[in-house]
ZAKOLTI-657181 format. One record per residue (C-alpha): residue in one letter; x, y, z. Coordinates in pm, whole numbers, padded with zeros to 5 digits, always signed. Each point is the difference from the previous one (the first is absolute). Last residue first. Example, Ala and Ser with C-alpha at 12.3 -4.5 7.8 and 13.67 -1.06 7.14 Angstrom:
REM residues 2
S+01367-00106+00714A-00137-00344+00066
This chain:
REM residues 317
Q+01090-01294-01000N-00216+00275+00148H-00320-00085-00188E+00041-00376-00015L-00161-00066+00336V-00287+00241-00071I-00079-00135-00348K+00021-00365+00113E-00213+00064+00309L-00268+00161-00218H+00012-00303-00229R-00048-00243+00288R-00275+00207+00160Y-00201+00040-00320Y+00045-00364-00108V-00115-00127+00339Y-00301+00234-00009N-00091-00126-00345E+00012-00365+00110F-00209+00086+00307P-00274+00131-00225I-00135+00348+00088E-00374-00044+00071E+00076-00020+00375R+00113+00359+00034V+00345+00160+00021R-00053+00341+00156S+00098+00298-00209N+00295+00164-00172A+00227-00304-00026L+00345+00091+00131P+00320+00166-00115V+00187+00229+00246Y+00128+00320-00165G+00230+00285+00101G+00236-00084-00282F+00013+00098-00369D+00129-00341-00103L-00268-00171+00208L-00272+00192-00184G+00151-00101-00334P+00028-00366+00101V-00356-00023+00143K-00233+00132-00268E+00034-00167-00340E+00158-00321+00130L-00259-00052+00273E-00307+00065-00213C+00143-00195-00295H+00069-00309+00210I-00345+00016+00162A-00162+00021-00345N+00207-00296-00118K-00101-00196+00308S-00361+00053-00103Q-00275+00202+00167R-00126+00026+00359L+00343+00124+00114V-00042+00287-00247N-00279+00141+00218T+00259+00051+00276D+00162+00281-00198I+00351+00045+00142G+00046+00356+00135G+00087-00073+00360I+00211+00245+00203L+00124+00327-00152R+00219+00292+00108L-00124+00343-00102D+00222+00308-00022R+00268-00206-00172G-00172+00028-00335F-00346+00156+00021E-00112+00003-00364S+00190-00294-00150R-00062-00203+00318I-00376+00050-00030I+00008-00115-00362R+00201-00312+00084Y-00214-00059+00308D-00316-00037-00208M-00275+00163+00208A-00174+00177-00289P+00013-00322-00203M-00261-00168+00225S+00101-00310+00199C-00020+00178+00335E-00131-00218+00283H+00277+00127+00229A+00256+00281-00035W+00296+00032+00234L+00143+00345-00074C+00300+00150+00178N+00122+00357+00063F-00304+00159+00163G+00059+00350+00136A-00270+00245-00113K+00149+00054-00347V+00004-00374-00058A-00368-00025+00096A-00095+00301-00214P+00161-00153-00307L-00142-00348+00080L-00369+00082+00028V-00073-00025-00374R+00124-00362-00007A-00214-00142+00279N-00147-00276-00216A-00069-00313+00207Y+00123-00003+00362T+00275+00212+00151R+00270-00069+00257L+00183+00331+00027I+00333-00083+00162I+00234+00229+00192T+00351-00147-00012Q+00250+00204+00203V-00136-00027+00351D+00248+00232+00170F-00189+00033+00330R-00052+00372-00050R-00091-00053-00364L-00268-00252+00095V-00143+00234+00264E-00018+00290-00249F-00161-00219-00265L-00263-00105+00253P-00078+00362+00090Q-00031+00073-00377Y-00250-00279-00070S-00306+00221+00055E+00116+00230-00281L+00029-00301-00229V-00361-00096+00061F-00228+00302-00013S+00178+00249-00228E+00219-00230-00209Y-00268-00263-00045M-00260+00267-00073H+00222+00148-00273P+00077-00346-00141S-00375-00060-00029I-00188-00252+00210L-00107-00353-00097P+00342-00082-00141G+00040-00142-00352H-00186-00204-00261N+00121-00331+00143G-00134+00085+00342G+00071+00249+00274I+00118+00097+00346P+00149-00301+00174E+00302+00198+00131S+00218-00184+00254F+00288+00209+00136I+00298-00225+00070A+00313+00106+00189G+00339-00153-00074D+00308-00157+00151V-00112+00013+00362R+00183+00077+00323I-00172-00077+00330D-00081+00166+00330S-00046+00370-00079L-00130-00109-00340I-00306-00155+00163K-00101+00308+00201E+00074+00233-00291A-00214-00211-00233I-00291+00009+00247K+00035+00377+00035A+00008+00044-00379A-00313-00216-00035F-00182+00228+00245D+00104+00314-00185G-00115-00150-00330Q-00336-00108+00145L-00075+00346+00137T+00121+00165-00320M-00224-00231-00205S-00301+00098+00211A+00082+00371-00021R+00041-00015-00379V-00325-00191-00042F-00180+00246+00229D+00137+00303-00186P-00106-00160-00331D-00367+00010+00105D-00230-00021-00305I+00243-00116-00269L+00219-00250+00184L-00300-00064+00227G-00193-00151-00291M+00273-00252-00074V+00013-00080+00373Q-00374-00069+00018N+00002-00228-00304F+00291-00195+00143R-00175-00020+00337D-00311-00150-00159W+00189-00228-00242G+00208-00189+00252A+00307+00009+00224V+00094+00366-00034G+00110+00133+00339M+00178+00313-00122S+00341-00153+00074L-00110-00303-00202F-00081+00226-00296F+00315+00211+00006G+00277-00250+00060R+00078-00257+00269N+00306+00172+00147V+00328-00091+00173R+00072-00359-00093L+00353-00059+00124F+00237-00211-00206L+00277-00239+00109P+00257-00133-00242M+00158-00334+00085D+00310-00123+00184R-00090+00114+00348D+00284+00068+00244N-00105+00310+00192S-00377-00027-00049A-00039-00361+00109R-00089+00069+00362L-00218+00294-00097L-00187-00201-00262S-00051-00284+00250G-00156+00239+00250W-00224+00165-00257N-00151-00330-00117D-00350+00096+00118P+00001+00315-00211I-00023+00341+00177R-00326+00196+00000R-00169-00247+00235P+00206+00143+00287D-00209+00322-00009D+00252+00276+00071L-00066+00212-00309K-00373+00028+00045L-00187+00082-00320R-00351-00066+00131K-00021+00338+00175K+00093+00166-00330L-00308-00148-00168R-00237+00162+00251P+00195+00326-00032L-00069-00022-00379E-00378+00035+00027E-00011+00381-00018I+00216-00014-00313S-00278-00187-00179A-00067-00347-00140P+00144-00210+00281W-00004-00380-00042R-00293-00203+00125R+00045-00336+00172P+00343+00125+00094Y+00279-00253+00069P+00080-00008+00370M+00277+00095-00044P+00058+00209-00312N+00204-00195-00254L+00376+00049-00029D+00094-00352+00112P+00376-00029-00041E+00125-00214-00290I+00369-00086+00014E+00096-00164-00328E+00247-00284-00046R+00219-00114-00284R+00148-00336-00083D+00182-00080-00320Y-00167-00293-00176I+00226-00193-00235F-00219-00282-00126L-00081-00363+00078D+00086-00008+00370A-00191+00324+00064L-00297-00160-00175N-00018-00251+00285D-00109-00347-00103G-00231-00170+00248R-00255-00087-00262K+00177-00041-00329L-00047+00264-00270G-00079-00175-00329Q-00328+00149-00120S-00251-00144+00250Y+00193+00149+00291W+00007+00328-00193A-00367+00077+00066D+00043-00052+00375L+00315+00213-00008V-00198+00285-00154E-00274-00033+00264D+00267+00013+00272R+00138+00338-00106I+00328+00067-00180G+00161+00322+00127E+00190+00130-00302E+00352-00096+00098F+00286+00249-00016L+00306-00062-00215P+00232+00270+00129V+00250+00166-00237R+00337-00166-00052D+00357+00032+00129P-00098+00360+00061K+00140+00286-00210G-00162+00326+00114F-00298+00186-00138I-00121+00099+00349M-00303-00233-00014
């Protein structure tokens, strides 16, 4: 991520769920086999504090007058905020041999309490009808997240911070770039300040679907790494993004998972056309760009991982 010369880049795993393994057992994977014994899987871990109001509101605020009620539920010292494995993370922090990330924000819609259509519809209306409330609510959540991050970073060093941003679909984000900059990125500034103070050098925007038009404002605000999920559309092609942003934006992912449903030749072309050039430039970790699902044949997954390993291992030779 600092454009250095490692022995090789990491080969992260995708997070294969049980239902995928169940499908693969009928396709050649032996029960009891560990995928980590079949492929090179470099470990990584993510610290995920609970940023939800506690107790979770049955009705989220819809006016500035209601925000004190939300603030009372954002208690910094609630022990449920910190993950259950906190003790083991602390004990292993000084001699760990894997990257450790801290999830610091859940993104605009989750921060506004969107969990279904009714609240989504309400929030979209509030963006127009009461922008001061939306800005105040996001500021409240951003300040709280910054305090949680500061508390964690006072005890442990991390290699990167992850902002999750499920904000759109294949057509693009559900709010305009101007709104994103005004309501969302402004609320992230306290978090950016904490991350800079604790020398967290890789600040990751983990997007979903087509977030392309948001990237210029995101980079300007302080993000220096993109980890895009569920993004097979041309607008999110990492080669194009790299040509525009250069070293200002590191990259994780970028391999179209849809190709894994196709032929081995299609997988070969996808890897050969994208990965070597991005590796040559640096600041890139190759990985499938969405969750591996059960309709992907085990034979295709094996070919994908084996060929990706071959490209990575040969890169610095």
